[in-house]
N, C-alpha and C positions, 0 to 999 in steps of 0.2 A: 504494500500500500504506500503510495507516495503523496505527499502534501506540498510538492515543490512548485505547483502552479500558482501559489499565493492568491487563489481565488477566495475572497472573504464573503461568507454568507451573512445575510442579515436576518434570516428567518430564525425565530426562537427555537431552542433545542427541545426535543420531546421529553416530557417528564418521565415516561417509562424507561427511556434509555438512561436518564440520569440516575434513577433508582438502581438499575443494574450496575452502572459504573460505581456508585457509592459502595455497593456491597463488595464488588471485586477489589476496589481500592482499599477498603477497610480490612479485608481479609488478606489481600495480596495473594489470592488463590481463587481460580475460576471454579473449582469443584465445590469449595465451601460456599461460595456465593450462590452457585446454582442450587445447592441444597437449601439454603436459606430462602431463596425466592421460589422454590418448587418448580424450577425449570431445568432443562438439560444444559450441559456445558456448551454444546454448539449454539443453542439459542441465546445464552448469555454472551457468548463470543460475538455473535452476529449483532446483538444490540450495542456492544461496545464499539464494534467497527462502524456501525451506522452513526453512533454519536461522534466518533472521531471524524467521519465524513462531514457531519453537520457543523462541528466546531472548526474544522479545517486544519487541525494539528494532531500529532500523536499524543495520546494521554497516558498510555501504558507501554512499557518496554517488556516484551514477552521473551523470556529466556526458556531454556529447555525444562528447567525444574522450578522456575520462580517467575514472579511478576514484579515489576518495578515501576513506580510512578515517575513520569517526566515532570519537569517544572510546571508545565501547563496542567498536568493531571493533579499535582499537589494543590494548585490554586483552585481548580474546580472542585476537588474533594472538600476543601474548607468551606466553599460556598454551599455545596450540596448538604453538608452536615448542619448548616444553619437553616437552610430552606426547608428540607424535607420534614424535620420534626415539627416545624410550625405548620406546614401544610397538613400533616397527619392530625395534629391537634385541632386544627380548624375543622377538618372533615368530621372528626369525632364529635366536636361540639354541635355541628350541624345535625348529625345523626341523633344525638341525644335530645336536641331541641324538638325533633320530630316525634319523640316519645314523651315521657313525663319530664318536665323541667327539672334540672339538677344543678346544684351549686357545689363546686369542688373547692375544698379548702385544704391548705397545707399549713401545718404548724408543728412545733416540737412536741414530742410525746408527753412530757410531763405537764405541759400547759393544757394539752387536750384532756389528760386524765383528771387533773386537779381543778381546772377552771371551766373549760368549755363543756365537757360532757355532762357534768351535774346540772347545767343550765339548759342544755339543748332541747329537752323535752318541751320547755315553754315555747320555743320557736315552732316545733313540730305541731303543737296544738293550735298555734295561730295560723300555720300554713301547712295543713296536711297534704296539700296538692304538690308540694315541693319535696324533692329528694335531696339529701345531703351526703356528700362523699368526703370523708376526712382522711387525709394522708398524713399520719403522725410520724414525722421524720425530722431528725436534726440536720438533715442536708438542706441547705438553702437552694431554692429553685428560682429560675427566671420566669416570672409570670408572662413574659412576652412570648415564650416558646413552650413552656411546660403546660401539661394538661391540668391546669388549676386556675380558678377564678380569683381566689382570695387567699392571702397569707396573713397569719398572726405571728408576729416576730418579737424578739426580746433583744434590745440593744441600747447603747448609750444615745442620748439625744443628738450629740454631734455626729453620730454615724447613721442616723435614720435617713431614709430616702426622702427627697423633697415632697413627694406626694403621699407620704405616710401620715395616717391620722392617729394621734396619741389616744390610747385607751385609758391607761392609768399608770401611776408610778408605783413605787414600793418602798417599804422600809424593812429592815432586818431586825428580828427580835428573838430572844431565847424562848422556846416553847417545849413543853413536855406533856406526857400523858398523866392524868391524875393518878393512875395506878402506880406510876413510877415514884410519885411524890408522897404517896400515902405512908404514914408512919415515920417519915424522915423529918429532920429539922427544916424549918421554912427557909426558902431561898430569899435572902434579903439584900445581898450585895453581889456584885459581879464575881467576887472571889468564891462565893458559895456555889456558883455554877460548876466550878472545877471539881466538885465532889462527885460528879456523875461522869459516865461515859458520854463523850461528845460525838455527834454524828455530823458529817459534812460530805460535800462532793469530792470525788477523786479528781484526777487530772484529765478527764475526758472532755472538759470544756475550758481549754486554756485561755480562751479569749476573755472570759469574764469571771473565772473561778476565783481570782484573787479578791474580787469585791465581796465574795460570799463566804470568805474564810473566817473561822473563829479567831485566828490570830489578829485579823484586822479589828474585829469587835473588841477583843481584849485590849489592844493597843489604844483604841478610842476611849476605853475606860481608865487608861493610865496604868494598865497592868502589862509590864514588859514580858513576863514569862509566867505561863500558867501550865501546871502539870495536872491534867484531868485524870480521872480514874482509868480511862482508856479511850481509844479512838475507834470509830467505825466509819468506813468509807463506802459510798455507793456512786454509781455512774449517773443515776437519774434522780431528779427531785421527787418524783412520785414514790421511788423506793425509799428515799430519805424520810418522807412524811409517813409512809407506812411503818417504817421501823420505829419512828417516834410514837405513833399511835399504839403500837404493840408493846411499848414500855421499854425499849432497848437502849434509850439514851435521850439526851437533850439535843435539839436541833436549833440552828440559827435560821429561823423560818423566814421565807420570802412572803410578805404579808398577803398578797393576792392569792397565793397558792394554798394557803391554809384557811381561807375564809370559811369553807364548809366545816372543816375540823374544829374551828373556833366556835362556829354557830351551834354545833351539836355537842360541844364540850369534850370532844375526843382529845383535844389539845388545849392547854391553858398557857397564857402568857405569864412568864415568871417575873420579869422586871420591866414593866411598861415605861418606866422613867429612863430606861437605858436603851431605847430604840436607836438604831443607826440608819440614817438615810442612805439609800442606794443611788448610784448614778445611772442605773439602768431603768428602762421603762418598757411598756408593752405597746405594740403598734399594730395598726390595721393597714394592710396594703391591698389594693385592688388592681387586677390586670387591666391594661388599657382596652383590650378586646372585649372585656366583660362588663365594663362600667355601665353601659346603657341597658343591659338586660334586666327586666323587671324583677326576676327572682333574686338576682345578685343585689340589686338595690334594696329589696325587702330584707334580705339576710344582713346586709351591712347596717341598715337602720336598727335592727334588733341587736347586733353586736355593739353598736355605739350606745344604745340604751342600757345594755347590761354593763358596759364599761362605766357609764355614769353611775349606775347603782353600786358598782364595786368601789368607785371613788368615794361615794357617800358613806358606804359601810366602813371604809378605812378611816374616813374623817371622824365618824361617830366613835370608832374604837379608840381614836386618839384623844 
């Protein structure tokens, strides 16, 4: 095949050919690409040749036992990997819209467990015609390309995206199960907290874990060195809260995440006068493609109302 004629086509390339090219370029293997696409290897090879004819340059170098991308092929692969997921996501949303309307939300697992899910039934009673799909993951996703409409995130104010809407702030405060405290001397000073096993996050969240550490709270109380009875570490906040509820130790609680436990007295605050403000806050993000959809707007209104209720509850607790 020769591209020496320098004839430049103006016609857009075929999307089907582009998908075959992306699979071959990603695997650098025609057989694996053919299996993924449920096609024969000759069919995939013909599609790549047709794409090269349309583009006007070679995209792949075919060796006896391997495949190599040309510079032009590498450029096209980068573009294809940006375009195809967005295309697939849009088609998926169109298909879903033809069925029951659905709102897709992404947030981190602990926030889903401790704040969102306990409140979600009130939204479903208001809007039984809408379906909610929650992707509870700590992996940040780009709402412009991901199959998600709304994201609930946790970050510092100076790191929040310009279009993010603030739900509420937080403070950190020592909390424990009444069962753990029963029969023991009262906790009256910060030093008294060290009589217990202390529970906190491990190093799975290096971006903000320093703000949630017991050592920061002790330092704020003027205590340079504290030797608790023991330490217990977990990766996720819902694990930390559950360990505290079961009486395994004292936690430095993030106030919004223990609202339910406080309300039902599963956890009690030990030293309200020694709360520590956090630089972190909770935010609502909406994908640009989803902003005008009525079901997303309804869900966001509910989220903002629940956020306001949480702010009020935190204010009353203060």
